[in-house]
C-alpha positions as CSV (number, residue, x, y, z in Angstrom):
1,M,4.8,23.5,-67.1
2,D,7.1,24.5,-64.7
3,I,8.0,21.5,-61.9
4,L,8.3,24.7,-59.2
5,F,4.4,25.5,-60.6
6,L,3.1,22.4,-60.5
7,F,4.5,21.6,-56.5
8,K,2.7,24.7,-55.7
9,I,-0.6,23.5,-56.4
10,F,-0.5,20.0,-54.5
11,I,2.3,21.1,-51.3
12,K,2.5,24.1,-49.6
13,I,6.9,24.0,-48.9
14,E,8.0,25.9,-45.4
15,V,11.9,26.2,-45.4
16,E,13.9,25.8,-42.0
17,G,17.5,26.4,-41.8
18,K,18.4,27.9,-45.2
19,K,21.6,29.5,-43.8
20,N,23.3,26.3,-43.3
21,L,23.4,26.0,-47.1
22,P,27.2,25.3,-48.0
23,E,27.5,28.0,-50.9
24,K,29.2,25.1,-52.9
25,G,30.2,21.5,-52.9
26,P,31.3,18.7,-52.0
27,L,28.3,18.0,-50.2
28,I,26.7,14.7,-49.5
29,I,23.1,15.7,-48.5
30,A,20.8,12.9,-46.1
31,S,17.5,13.0,-45.8
32,N,14.9,10.6,-44.3
33,H,12.6,9.3,-47.3
34,K,8.9,9.2,-46.9
35,S,8.0,9.7,-50.5
36,I,9.0,8.7,-53.9
37,L,8.6,12.6,-54.3
38,D,11.1,13.3,-52.2
39,P,14.0,14.0,-54.5
40,L,11.9,16.0,-56.6
41,I,11.3,18.6,-53.5
42,L,15.1,18.6,-52.7
43,M,15.6,19.2,-56.1
44,V,13.0,22.2,-56.6
45,I,14.1,23.9,-53.2
46,L,17.9,23.5,-53.1
47,P,19.7,26.1,-54.8
48,Y,21.9,23.5,-55.8
49,Y,22.5,20.5,-59.0
50,I,22.3,17.4,-57.2
51,T,23.2,13.7,-58.1
52,F,20.9,11.7,-56.5
53,L,21.9,8.0,-55.5
54,A,17.9,5.8,-55.9
55,A,17.1,1.8,-55.1
56,S,17.3,0.5,-58.5
57,Y,13.7,-1.1,-58.2
58,L,12.3,2.6,-58.7
59,F,13.7,2.4,-62.2
60,K,11.4,-0.6,-62.9
61,I,8.2,2.0,-62.4
62,P,6.8,2.9,-65.6
63,F,7.0,6.9,-65.6
64,L,9.0,7.2,-62.7
65,N,11.3,5.6,-64.3
66,I,11.2,7.9,-66.8
67,I,12.1,11.1,-64.6
68,L,14.8,9.7,-62.6
69,K,16.6,9.8,-66.0
70,L,15.7,12.7,-67.1
71,V,17.1,14.5,-63.4
72,G,20.1,12.2,-63.9
73,V,19.6,9.7,-60.9
74,L,22.0,6.6,-60.2
75,P,20.6,3.6,-59.3
76,V,22.2,1.8,-56.4
77,K,22.1,-2.5,-56.2
78,E,19.9,-3.2,-53.2
79,K,21.6,-6.4,-51.9
80,K,25.0,-6.1,-52.5
81,Q,27.7,-3.6,-52.3
82,D,27.4,-0.8,-55.8
83,L,30.7,-0.7,-56.6
84,R,30.5,0.9,-60.4
85,T,27.8,3.5,-58.2
86,L,29.9,4.0,-55.5
87,K,33.1,5.0,-57.8
88,R,30.4,6.9,-59.8
89,A,29.8,9.3,-56.4
90,I,33.4,9.8,-55.5
91,D,34.0,11.1,-58.9
92,L,31.3,13.3,-58.6
93,L,32.4,14.5,-55.0
94,K,36.1,14.9,-55.6
95,N,35.3,17.4,-58.3
96,G,33.0,19.5,-56.3
97,N,29.6,18.5,-57.1
98,I,26.1,17.8,-55.1
99,V,25.7,13.8,-53.9
100,G,22.0,13.6,-52.2
101,V,21.1,10.5,-50.2
102,F,18.5,8.8,-48.4
103,P,20.5,6.3,-46.0
104,E,17.7,4.5,-44.8
105,G,17.8,2.5,-48.5
106,G,14.0,2.9,-49.6
107,V,11.2,4.9,-48.9
108,S,9.5,4.1,-45.2
109,V,6.2,2.6,-45.5
110,N,4.8,3.8,-41.7
111,E,6.1,6.6,-38.9
112,N,9.6,4.5,-38.4
113,V,12.8,6.4,-39.2
114,K,14.2,3.5,-40.0
115,E,18.7,2.8,-38.9
116,F,20.3,4.5,-41.6
117,K,23.4,2.8,-43.8
118,P,26.5,3.8,-43.6
119,G,27.4,4.3,-47.1
120,F,27.0,8.3,-47.1
121,A,29.3,8.2,-44.3
122,F,32.0,6.2,-46.3
123,L,31.8,8.3,-49.1
124,S,32.6,11.7,-46.6
125,V,35.4,10.2,-45.3
126,K,36.8,8.8,-48.9
127,T,36.2,12.2,-50.4
128,N,36.5,14.4,-47.1
129,A,32.7,16.3,-48.4
130,P,30.8,17.8,-46.0
131,I,27.6,15.6,-44.7
132,L,24.2,18.1,-44.8
133,P,21.2,16.5,-42.8
134,I,18.1,17.2,-43.9
135,A,14.2,16.3,-42.5
136,I,11.7,16.1,-44.9
137,I,8.4,16.0,-43.0
138,G,5.3,15.9,-45.0
139,T,5.2,14.4,-47.8
140,E,3.7,11.1,-47.2
141,R,0.5,12.7,-46.9
142,V,0.8,14.5,-50.6
143,L,1.8,11.1,-52.1
144,P,1.9,8.0,-49.4
145,P,4.0,4.8,-50.8
146,G,1.6,2.8,-53.2
147,K,0.1,5.9,-54.3
148,W,0.2,8.2,-57.3
149,I,-2.2,10.4,-57.3
150,P,-0.9,13.0,-55.4
151,K,-3.2,15.3,-52.5
152,R,-2.7,18.7,-51.2
153,A,-0.6,19.4,-48.4
154,K,1.7,21.0,-46.0
155,V,5.3,19.6,-45.9
156,K,8.5,21.1,-43.8
157,I,11.6,21.1,-44.6
158,C,14.6,21.5,-41.8
159,I,18.4,22.1,-42.6
160,G,20.7,20.9,-40.2
161,E,24.3,22.5,-40.0
162,P,26.6,20.5,-42.4
163,I,29.0,18.1,-40.5
164,F,32.8,18.4,-41.3
165,L,35.0,15.5,-40.6
166,E,38.0,17.4,-39.7
167,K,35.9,18.7,-36.9
168,V,35.7,15.2,-36.0
169,N,37.7,14.0,-33.2
170,I,38.2,9.8,-34.1
171,K,40.8,8.3,-35.4
172,D,39.2,4.2,-35.8
173,K,37.0,4.3,-39.1
174,K,34.9,2.3,-38.4
175,E,34.3,5.2,-35.3
176,I,34.0,7.0,-37.6
177,Y,31.7,5.3,-39.9
178,S,29.1,5.3,-36.7
179,F,29.4,8.4,-35.4
180,L,28.6,9.8,-38.6
181,V,25.7,7.5,-39.4
182,N,24.1,7.8,-35.8
183,Y,24.6,11.8,-35.5
184,T,23.3,12.5,-39.0
185,R,20.0,10.3,-38.0
186,A,19.8,11.7,-34.1
187,M,19.8,15.4,-36.0
188,I,17.4,14.8,-38.3
189,L,15.2,12.5,-35.9
190,K,15.7,16.0,-33.3
191,F,14.4,18.1,-36.8
192,I,11.1,15.5,-37.1
193,S,10.3,15.5,-32.9
194,K,9.3,18.8,-33.4
195,F,6.3,18.7,-35.7
196,S,5.3,14.9,-35.8
197,T,5.7,12.0,-33.3
198,P,7.9,8.9,-34.8
199,V,8.1,5.6,-33.9
200,I,11.8,4.8,-33.3
201,N,13.5,1.6,-34.4
């Protein structure tokens, strides 16, 4: 059965900002994270083959681990820098592919949008790949953290304008990382504020 058909049963997906989608990679997709459904939804609505980076603990969850392996998700160890996965992501981007990341480092269990980890900014600087900020709104109502039975709900996907490194007039690498992290998060929060009122850390 087609996965898009299954999504249509439970989820009404509205997408804003399709005009901001680059035609091809390399590209880093950076999004907030409200449900384990998020990568699947992005795979369904975006016209790309996306290799996502996901926390390694997700591969220990029965059934979900099978799905993650089938769609080619790369596991990232949470407690230390995962050089092997970073190198794989860098190689993918240098070859014109699309990599998806959730910079919060895991699913947010409340209304907070957590501080972003800088790994995606490092990938952008290392490969010169643009960053595409995407806000996901409502997936926690379809499948909240800790739940396994989905509910019917509406989901909003807001696609921001790509952030091109060559347009960032900053020389110091640490300052570039900080700018990319903060600007990407600010763009996502701006979209979220149109449809909900998150608690910001």
